[in-house]
N, C-alpha and C positions, 0 to 999 in steps of 0.2 A: 646447051647445058641442060641436063634433065632436072626435074623437080626434086628437091631435097626430101628425104624421108623424115617423118616426125621422129624426134628423139624419144626413145622408149622410157626415159625417166622424167621428162617434163612435157612431152607432147608437142614441142615446138620444132618446126612450123606445122600447123595443122594441115590436113589434106586440102588440096585446092578445092574451092567451092564451098567449104564448110564455114558457115557464118558464126557458129559458136561451138567451142570445144571445151569440154570439162574432162581433165585427165587426173587420175589418181596416182599419187606418188608418195615419197617420204623424204625427209630432210637428209637422212643418211645416204639414200640413193643419189640425191642431187649432189651431195658433197663428194661422193666417190666418182661421179661423172663430170665434175666441174672442170677438170683439165681437158676434157674432150668436147664439152658442149658449153658454148658461151652463155646460153640462156640458163642452163642449170647453175652456172657460176653466179649469174646475176641474181637468180631467185635465192640461192643458198646464202650468198653474202648479204642480200637485203633482209632476209628473214632473221639471220643471226644478228645483224645490226639493230633491228627493231627490238628483238627479244632481250638483248643485253641492256636496253635502255628503257624498258617498261616495267611498271610495277604490277602488271597483270599476272595472274597465277598460271602462266603457261609452262608446261613441262619442258625441261631442257632437251630431252630426246623426243622430238616430234615424229611419231610413227606415221601419221597420215597427213598428207597435204593435197588439197585439190587445186590444180592449176586451171585457171579459167582464161581462155583466150577468145576474144570476140570482136567481130566487126559489126556493130549494131547500127540501128537507124539513128541513134543519138550520138554516135561517135565510135571510137575504138576502145578496147579495154584489155589490160594485162593485170591479172590479180591472182592471189593465192588465198585459200581458206585453210585455217588451222583449227582443229577441235579445241574447244575451251569449256570443259565440263559439259553441261547440257546445251551450251551455245557454241559459238564459233568466233574466231578472229579473222577478219578479212583485211588483207594488206593490198594496197593498190600501187602499181608501178607506173611512172609517167615521166615525161620529159618537158622541158620548158620551151623548146622550139623543135620544129620538124626539119631535120637535116637530111641530106641524101643518104648518109650512113644509116640513120634511124629508119628511113623509109625502106631501104633495101634489106636491112638486117633484122629489124624488129617492127614489122608493118602494123602490128596490133597495139603498139605503144601509143597511148593518147597524150595529147598536150594538156598539161595541168598548170594550175596557178595557185599561188599562196592565197589563203583565205584570211581576211582581216580578223583581228582578235575578237571582235564582237559584231553582231548584226546591227547594233545601234550606232556604230562608228560613222564618221563623216564619209570614210572611204566606201563603206557599204551603201550609204545613202546615194553617193555619186554613181555607184554601179547600178542601183535600182533606177535612178532617173535616166541613166543611159539606155537601159532596156525599155523603159516606158517611151522615151523619145523615139527610139528605133521603131517601135510599134506604131505610135501615133503619126510618124512621118511617112511610113511606107506600107501600112497594112490597111487596105480599104475595107476589108471585111470586119476587122475589129472596130474601126471608126464608125461603121454604119449603124451600130447600136448606141454608142455613147456620145457621138458628136453633138447631138441636139437633145440630150436627155432632159425630160421634165423632172423636177424634184419630186420625190415621194411626198405623201400626205404630211409626214413629219420627218424632220431630220434634226441632227444636233449641230448647232452652229458653234464652231471652235475658234473663230477669229484667226489671228496670225501669230507667228512666233514673237513679234514685237508687241502686239496687243492681243494677248490670249483672252478668249471668252468661252463660256460654256453654258448653253441654254438650249432648250427644246424649241424648235421653230416649226410652226405650221405654215406650210408653203402656200403660195397663191398660184400654183401651176406654172411658175416661172422656170426657165431653163438655166441650169448652172451645173458645173461638174460636182459630183459628190463621190465619196469613197464608202464602201461597205466593209464591215468587219465580219469575218467568218471565224467562229471560235466554238469551243466546247463549254457548255454551261457548267457541267460537273454537279455534284450533289450538295455542295456547300452553298447556302443562300447568299445572295448579294442584292445590292440596291437596284430596283427596277421602277419603271413608270406604272403607277396604279391610278385608279380613279381619284383617290384622295390627294395625291401629290402632283397630278397633271398640271394644275395651274401654277404651282410653285416651280415646277421644272421649266415652264415657259419663261419664268423670270430668271432663274439661275439654277444650275446643277453644281453642287459642291464636289470638286475633284476628290476630296478625301472620303467621300461617300461611295466612290466607285472602286471596283476591284482593279488590280494592276493591269490586267489585259486590256481593259477599256482605256485606262489612262495612257498606257503606252501607245495604243492605236490612235488616240486623239492627238497626242503630241506628234506622232509620225505624220498624221494628216496635215498638221500645221507646217511641218518641215518640207512637205511636198508642195506647199503653196495652195492647198485646197481648203475651202472654208467650211465644207459640210461633210458629216459622216453619218451613215445610217447604221444603227445598232438595234437589233430586234428588241432587246429587253428594255430599251429606252424609248423607242419610236412606236411600239405597239403597247396599248394599255393591257397589261398582263392579266388583270382580273375582270376584264370585259370580254365575254364570249363573242358578243356581236362585233366588237372592234377586232378581235383576234381573227375571226373568220373572214372579215372583210379584207384585212391587211395580209393575212397568210395567203389568200388567193392571189395577191399581187406580188408576193415575195420573189417569185421567179423572175418577173419582169424588172423588179427593183435591182436585183443582182445583175441581170443581163444588161441593163442600161447604165450601170454605174461606170464611172471613169476608171476605177481600179478597185479590186477586192484585196484587203489585207487579211491574210490567213494566219492565225496563231497556231501553226501546224504542229509545233512540238509541245503545246500546253494542254494538259489533260482537263483543266478547268479554268474558270475566269480569274483565278488568283495566280496563275503561272506566269503572267506577262507574255510578251511576244518575243523578247530578245533572248539570245543565247550566245555562248562562247565555246569554241572547241576545247574540250578537256586536254590536260597535259599529255595524255596517251595518244593524241592525234598529231604529235610533233612530226615534222618532215625530216628525213635523213637522205644524204646524198651519196651516190656510188659513182666512182670514177672508172671508166672503161677505156683502156688503151686500145685504140683502133688498130694498131700495128701488131701488138702481142696478144690482144684479147684478154689481157689480165684485168681482173676486177678487184678493186680495193675500196675500203671504207674511206669516207671523207668526214669532215666535221658536220654537225647538224646544220641543215640548210638555213641560210639567213631568212628569217620570217618576212623580211620586207622585199628582198630581191633574190630570185633564184639564180644560181651560178650559170653563166653561159658556157658553151662548149668552146674548145680550142682546136687547133689543127689536128693534133694527135690524140686528143682526149674528148670523150663524150661523157656527159653527166646524166645519170638516171636517178630519179628520186623514188623513195618509198615512204608511205605513210599508211596509217590505218584508214580504211575506206570510209568516206562519209555516208551517212544515211540520206539517200535521195528520195524525193517525192516519187520519182519514177526511175527505174533502171531495169533494162531487159536482162533476163537471166534464164538459164536452162532449168528445166524441171529437175535436173540431177544435181544442181548446185543449191546450197542453202540460200535462204532469202532473209533480208532484214525484216524485223518486225514492223508492222504497219504503224505509222505515226498517228498520234491521238485524233486529230481532226479527220483523218482519212478513214477512220472507223465509223464515223457518224453518218446516219442516213440523210439528214437535211443538208449537210455540207457536201455530200455527193453531188447534188444538183447545183448548189451554189458554185462549185468549182467549174463544172462543165458549161454552165450557161453564161458565166461572166465573160466579158471581152478580154479582160486581163486580170491576172491574179498574182500577187506577190506572197510567196510562202516564206514564213519565218521558221526555218528548220532548226534542228538541234545543233547544227554546226555552221550553217551558211544560209544565204538567201537563194531562193529558186523562183524564177519568173516563167509564167506560162501565158500565152495568148492563143487566139484561134488559129494562128498560123505558125507559131514558133515556140521555142522554149530555151532556157539557158540557166546555168547555175554558176556560182562564183568560182568553184574549184576546177572547172575545165574550160576549154576554149568554147567559143560560141558554137551551138549545135548546128548541124547541117540538116535540120528537119525538113526543109523544103525539098531536098533531094529524096528523102524517104517518101514524101507525099507523091512525088512524081513516079517513084517506082511502084507505088500501090495504085495510084489513080491514072497514071498515064501522063506523058509529057504534054499532051494537048488539053489537059484539064478535064478529061472525062474518065469515067471509071472503066477499067478493063473488064468488060462484061463477059469476054470469052477468054479461054486459055490458049496460048500459042502452042505450036507443036513441041516447043522446048519447055513449056510451063504446064506442069501437072496440077490438078486440083489441090494436091497436097502443098505444092509450092505457093499457090495463091492463098491457101489457108495460112501458111507460114508468114506471108507478107502482112496479111490483115492481123494475125495474132501478134506479130512484132510491133505493129503500129498501135494496137490496143494497149500493149504493155508499156511502150516507151514514149508514145505521144498520145496518151489517152485523151487529153483535152481536145485535140484536133479530131480524133477518131470518134469521140462521143459528142461532137459539136455540130450545131445546125448548119454551118457552112459546108462541111463535107457531106452531110446527109443529102443536101439538095442536088448533088451530082451523082449519087449512088443509084444503082439499079434497084428494082423492087425486091429481088431476091436477096441482095446485099443488105437492104434495109431490114428485112426479116432477121437475118443473121446478126446484124449489129444490135437490134433490140433484144434478141435472146442473150447476147453477151452482156449487154448493159444490165438486164435483169439479174443475170447470174452474179455480176459484181455488186449490184445494189443490195441484193438480199443477204450479202455477207456483212452489211453495215448494221449499226445498232440504232434503235430509236428509243427515246425515253418513254414515249406514249405510243402504244401499238396502233391506235387509230390514225396516226400520222403517216402510215405507210404510203397511201396514194397521194395525199397532199404534198408529201416531201419529194415526189417525183413528177408531179403534175406539169411542171414547166417543161421538162424534157419530153413528156408525152405530147404536149401541145406542139412542140417543135417537130416531133416525129410525125404527127398528123399532117402538118404543113408539108413536110418532105414527101410523104407518101402520096398526098393529093397532087403535088407538083409533078411527081414521077409519073403518075397515072395520066395526068393531062398531057405531058410530053409524049407519052406512048399512045395518045389519042384513044384512051380507054375510058369512056364515060361511065360505064358500069363500075369500073374499079374506083373511080373518083368517089362514087356514092358509098363504096364499101369501106373507105378509110375512116371507120368509126371505132372508137376505143371503148372497151368494156372490161373494167376491173383488171387492167394490166395486159389485156389481150386485144388483138385487132381483128375486125370482122373479115378483112381481106386476106388474112392468113390464120383464121381461127382454128382450123383442124391442126395445123402445124404447131400453133401456140398452145394447144391443149396437151401436147406431148411433153410436158415438163415432168420432172421428178425431183425429189429431195436428193441433193448431191453435195458431198463435201470435197474439199481440195485434197486432203490427205488424212485418211482415217486412222493411220498409225502414228500420227504426230503427237507430241507432248506439248505443242504450242497451246498456251492457256486460252487464247481466244477461240481456237478451233475446238478444243475440248469443251469449252463453254457451250458452243453451238451443238456439239454432239450430245451433251447432257440435256439440252432444251428441246430438241427437235420432236420428241415423242408427244409433246403437248401442243395442240393448236393454240392460236392466239386466244387469250383469256376473254377478250371482248370480240364479238362478231365484227369483222371488218371487210369480209369478202365472201362470196359464194364458194363452195368447196371446189368448183371446177377452176377457180383462179389460183395462181401461185400465191396470191396475197393472203390466202386463208391459212397457210402453214407458217410455222415459227422456225424456219430453217432456210439455208441457202438452196437455190434450185438450179438445175441444169436442164437443157433442152435436148431432145433427140436430134442428132445430126449437127450439134453445135460445132463439132470439129470439122465440118465440111462446108464449103461454099458452093457446092454443086447445085445447079438449078433443079427444081422439082425432085428434091430428095425423097419426099414422101408422096405416095399416090393416095389421095383421100378416097375412102370407100363408104362415107356416110354423108348425110345431107343435113345442113343447118337450117332448121325450120324457123327458129326464133331465138333471139338473145336480147336481153334487156337488163339494165341496172338503174337503180333509183339513188340519186345523190342526196346527201344530208343537207347540202346547201346549194348555192348557185353554181358552184364549179362542178360540172359533170365529170371532170377528171380527178376530183378530190375525194373526200370522205363519202362512203356509201352506207346505205341502210338496207338494201335488198338487191338481189340479182338472180336471174334464172336463165337457163339454157335449154332449148328443146332440140333434140336430134332425132333423126330417123336412120336406122341401120341395123346390123346384125347384133343380136344379144345372145350371149352364151352363158348358161348357168354353170356354177362350179361350187364345190364344197371346200370349206376351209380346213386346212391341216397344219400341223406343226412342220416347220422346215426340216428337211432331212439332214442338212448340215447345220449344226447348232454352234457355229463358230462365232466368236465375239471378241471384243478387245480384252486385254488383260485386266482392265479395271471393271469389267462386267457390263460396260455400256453396249447396248445393241444398236445395230445399224439398220438402215431402211430395208435391206434385203435379207435380214436375219429374223424377221418377226413372224411371218407365216408363209405358207405355200398353198397351192390349189390342187384339188383332185377333180378331174373331169369325168371320172367314172369309167375310164378305159383301163384295161389291164396293162397294156403296153403302149407307151407313147414314144415317138421318135424325135422329140424336140426337147429343148432346154427352156426352162422358165426364167426369164429375167424380170423378176417381180420386185418393185420398189413401192413400199407403202408411204403414205403422206404423213402419218402420225403413228403413235404406238398401238393403235387398234385395240384399245383396252376392252371395248364392248364385245368385239368378236372373240378375243382371247378368253374373256370371262364366260361366254357361251360355250366355247370349246372345252373349258375346264369342267363345265357341268355335265358334259357328255361322258358316259362311261366308256372305258377302253373297248374297242371293237364295235361300238354302236355307230357305224358310219352313217346310217340313215338320219340321225338327228344332229349331225354336225351343221353349223351355220351355212346357209346358202348365200352366195354373193353372185354378182353378174359381171361379165366381161363384155364391154361394148366396143365393137370394132371401129377404130378410127381410120385405119388405112394400112398399106403395106410399104415397107422400105423397098424402093425400086431395085436396088442392088441386093440381090439375095432373096427377095420376096418374103421377108419376115413380117408377120402381122403385128400391129400395135393396138393395144386395147386400153380403154379407161376401165378401172376397177370401180364398181358401183355397189352400194348397199342401200336397201330400202330406208328412206328417211324416217326418223322417229317422229311420232306425233302428227304425221301427215296422212290423212285418209285419202283414198282415191276420190271420194265424193267432193272433198274440198278443192281438188285440182281438176274438176270436170272429168273425172274418170281416167286421168292420165296416171301412169306409174311415176312416182316421185322418188328420186334417189339423191344420195350424197356420194360424191367421189371420195375414194380413200386410197388410190394408188394408180400406178401405171404398170402394164404388163407387155412384154415383148417375147414372142416365141421365135426361137431360132433353131437351126439344124434340122429342117425337114428331110425326109428320105431322099437320097440322091436318085437321079433318074438318068436314063440313057440320053444321048444327045438328040435322038430323033423322037423322044417321048415328049408330047405336048400336053400332058395331063394338066388340067387347071390347078392353080396353086392351092385352091380351097380343098381339093380332093386329096392333096398330099398331107393335109392336117386333118386327121380323122375326127377331131373334136368338132369340126364345123357341121357335122351331120346333126348335131344337137342344137345348132343356132337357128334362131327365127328372127325375122325382121320385126322390129318394134319401134314405137315412138317413145322416147324417154325424156322426162323433165328432170334436170339436175339443178339443185339449189344450194 
């Protein structure tokens, strides 16, 4: 029997081999085709059932429906998305058990479960304890960090549910399990440990002085049977810079060695509490499918305690509004849920990925993550171990080469899927230790891309808030070099302002980059508004991505191919000066010395003055370069790091047609992309207030962007003209030593 063709109104079943399908349809089309297609009938009946029982302002005539069918690393999925004003409504279809009929007829249908009425219920607590026990009993990697953890310098003693207590305890380096709280502070002040109340906190902390998030976490710690909890605002003296620097440097290891992290994932501040209940519009509805006639009909609302089981002639399918998950793979063509409050924060980014185990208190349910697994209350236990095998290989080693059937694009898709759906494992130290050197470079680039989309209350915290992950990456790179018997590479695994010496040229190829420049998402619009200004306080040299106030992307980030870039410059020296004892933390200075080809150019206005409807300019819409040649056979892919107000001001002062007085900048050649031979440059300008005498005669520059030239003249197959000669601009380039600060 041949493969069934996808229905042209719902897209089911997708073409064989497709892991994720997004199909555009309409409710009217599904209704018209319901008698011919069982899946259209299920979608139409389920959508109508939900819409007739919701108070949401959904139009009766739904013109656009996105059907999402996926077989992801975290399970399967059948869902539809319906426009809802500027947002969207996503409905999820699932079953309560996997029958042979379900497997053959609807292979993408996932197994779902009813969620307790609140995350504070005994049922939710039992589920959480079950996940924790599953991890502690069988996950060696998770237990290696927390099994014999020494208590931090200060912890909060909470007592037990029978005999509750609350006081600050200064430990004596004893070993005992403790819990950490990961939460958003918010702007509203709350009670903290200060120099003046430190001694009184050692005697007693009054619960009514603490905000709800802390009190909820303290009570939950007691219910778990753990006696200690670490909360930053109580365990670090907040008005002591000395104590803050000392303890902030330990924060990564504190979270890493904790028994469990409680994450107030859905709370925007310390007053939101940690618990939540699904709203009424997340009610579950049942659909009955007659397996003999394929007729689909409504059933009463599903019992919230027990889902109806199937019978011999009838299968039951359920529909409900999709829950907001901490992670969920999705296509770039499908809408995405807004990011939950804690996941927007820079410090919490590290807390999540370094901890052995973390329990997220989401807006609708609990979600558990550890170094080897993940699970949520609304679906069956995930099959994450299978996904790890597909990415890393069944023998526990990384697939460093692609098979004849596996293209670089396939390998990229595997890693990309794991990054989105099992981020804690992908960004965790356990997985890093068995990755190849080239994969570690790619993982770090992706990690920086994700991290720079997070928010920090204090700009100077940029490197401290990721120092723990940097330290783990350093260990992984050194271990990889040692396994490869590369002693020189072991010495090169040094970290400088977010970049690594063993991949410095590739790391320098970053640019300011946004996820979606046409979006109306308020968080992304906020980033687009802010990117033109560098950090108000100096926190990194200009050659580091840490110097910009924007999310960044790296050249070749979409590829896992080895040796993507061929370096054509030499690193003579690189150094950074730390503000404190942590060399991976806050910085006060940094310099980079390179030798290579330097090409002068004059600044011009961009030929295409396209911009967003709201007038906001993007990194490729600020300026262009003129190399002085009448005709050029290449395209400039120029991305600036900030608004370049100084260059634009100088350009405004030049009269029209006076090309000789336009500002001069410099293009420093980093290397060429091996596929296609495109040269990649750093864009440099002379540093203000730095005389050559002060820097021992060296030319001192600031970085202000990245340039890539593409589209050189085509050449016959037998023409072996050197790539530099195909770009006429290189006739003006000279070898120079440049210092960038």
